[in-house]
C-alpha positions in Angstrom: 92.9 151.2 96.1 92.8 148.3 98.9 93.9 144.8 98.0 90.3 143.5 97.3 89.6 146.4 94.9 92.9 145.7 92.9 92.3 141.8 92.9 88.7 142.5 91.3 90.0 145.0 88.8 92.6 142.5 87.5 90.2 139.8 87.3 87.6 141.9 85.0 90.9 142.7 82.8 91.6 139.3 82.6 88.2 138.3 81.5 88.0 141.0 79.0 91.2 139.7 77.5 93.8 142.5 78.1 95.6 140.8 80.2 97.2 136.9 79.6 95.8 134.4 82.2 97.9 133.9 85.6 100.2 131.2 85.1 99.3 127.9 87.1 102.0 125.8 89.0 105.8 126.2 89.3 107.9 127.3 86.0 109.5 124.3 84.0 112.8 123.7 85.0 115.5 124.1 82.1 118.6 121.4 82.0 121.6 122.2 80.3 121.5 119.1 77.6 125.4 119.8 77.3 126.1 119.0 80.9 124.0 115.9 80.4 126.0 114.6 77.5 129.2 115.2 79.7 128.0 113.5 82.3 126.7 110.6 80.4 130.5 110.4 78.9 131.3 109.4 82.5 128.8 106.7 82.9 126.8 108.9 85.5 123.6 107.2 86.7 120.2 108.7 86.4 120.3 109.1 90.2 123.7 111.0 90.0 122.9 113.2 87.3 119.4 114.0 89.2 121.4 114.7 92.6 123.8 117.0 90.1 120.9 119.0 88.8 119.2 119.0 92.4 116.1 117.6 91.2 114.4 113.8 91.0 115.2 111.4 88.4 111.4 111.6 87.1 111.9 115.3 86.2 115.1 114.5 84.3 113.5 111.6 82.4 110.3 114.0 81.4 112.8 116.7 80.0 112.3 116.8 76.5 116.1 115.9 74.8 117.5 114.3 78.1 117.4 110.5 76.9 119.2 111.2 73.6 121.8 113.7 75.3 122.3 110.7 78.1 122.7 107.9 75.6 124.9 109.9 73.2 127.1 110.8 75.8 127.3 107.1 77.3 128.3 106.3 73.8 131.2 108.3 73.4 132.5 107.2 76.8 132.2 103.7 76.0 134.0 104.6 72.7 136.8 106.4 74.9 137.1 103.6 77.0 137.7 101.1 74.6 140.0 102.9 72.8 142.1 103.5 76.1 141.9 99.7 76.4 143.2 98.8 73.3 146.0 101.3 73.5 146.7 100.0 77.1 147.1 96.3 75.5 149.4 97.7 72.2 151.6 99.3 74.9 152.1 95.7 76.3 149.8 94.9 79.1 149.7 91.4 79.1 146.8 91.3 81.2 145.0 93.8 79.0 145.9 91.8 76.1 144.6 88.4 77.5 141.1 90.1 78.5 140.6 91.9 74.9 141.3 88.5 73.5 139.2 86.3 75.7 136.1 89.2 75.8 136.7 91.0 72.5 137.7 88.3 70.1 136.0 85.3 71.6 139.3 83.4 72.4 139.2 80.4 75.3 141.8 79.1 77.2 141.7 75.1 75.9 139.9 72.7 78.3 142.9 70.0 79.4 142.2 66.9 80.9 144.3 66.4 83.9 143.8 62.8 84.1 142.3 62.8 87.7 140.1 59.8 88.4 140.3 56.2 89.4 140.3 53.2 87.3 138.2 53.5 84.2 137.4 57.1 85.0 135.5 56.4 88.0 136.1 58.0 91.5 139.1 57.9 93.5 139.0 55.6 96.6 140.7 57.3 99.4 141.3 54.9 102.6 142.8 56.3 105.8 144.9 54.6 108.2 145.0 55.7 111.8 147.3 54.3 114.3 146.1 55.2 118.1 148.9 55.1 120.8 148.8 52.0 123.2 148.1 52.7 126.7 151.2 54.1 128.6 152.6 54.9 125.3 153.3 58.7 124.8 151.5 59.9 127.8 154.1 61.2 129.7 
């Protein structure tokens, strides 16, 4: 049997229904959502995750469950980072305590009037006096 006869035989069997239809296009990609979750914890961007899986960002966003796995991973990563920042502040890091008090508690340093200004709060007048050497002085 040559290749033409084989093609005709397969086609006739498909028409009758004894063979399933031939798949069209590429097979669908499968992604491990646990890995997507872990990459989300690290705050990886969509492009970085796509590079990890060697596919385009569009392919990832079309995959069922991808957005949810990434969002859940990012949420856990934020909680972990917040916990580590709080522990650093509790361990005595003054810069972290200041940062958390300003950003987490809304505290602000009070504005102080330093008293800069002229009379009645107007502009300050600055006058420069310049002395030029007389001719013959200082030109040795």
